[in-house]
C-alpha positions, 0 to 999 in steps of 0.5 A: 500500500502506498503512503498516499493510500495509507494517509487517506485510510488514516484520515477516513478512520479518524473521521469515523472515530471523531464522528462517533465521539462527537455524536456520543458526547452530544447525546451525553449533553442532550440525553445525559441520564440514559447515557449516564446509566448506559455507561455506568456513570462514566459519561456524565453531562459535564464530561460529555460537554468537555469532550464535545468542546475539545473535539470540535476543532479536530473534527472540523480539521479532519472533515476539511482534510477529508473533503479536500482529499476527495475534491483533489482526487476527483478533479486532478485524476489522470 
């Protein structure tokens, strides 16, 4: 596998992971009681809010990188 393909795969996997974490932390803010019960008290509303805030910038960066890679590959393919 080439380094370009490896980089693309890493970006795709990071985007999936960050998306799942952003969604879970967002649910932890909006529906904190059920999510707190499901995680045995690990993910409370305060922690969900902190995680959600900390993940905002990395999520946007990886999303832009993912979109730019798709656009570049589509427009500059041989």
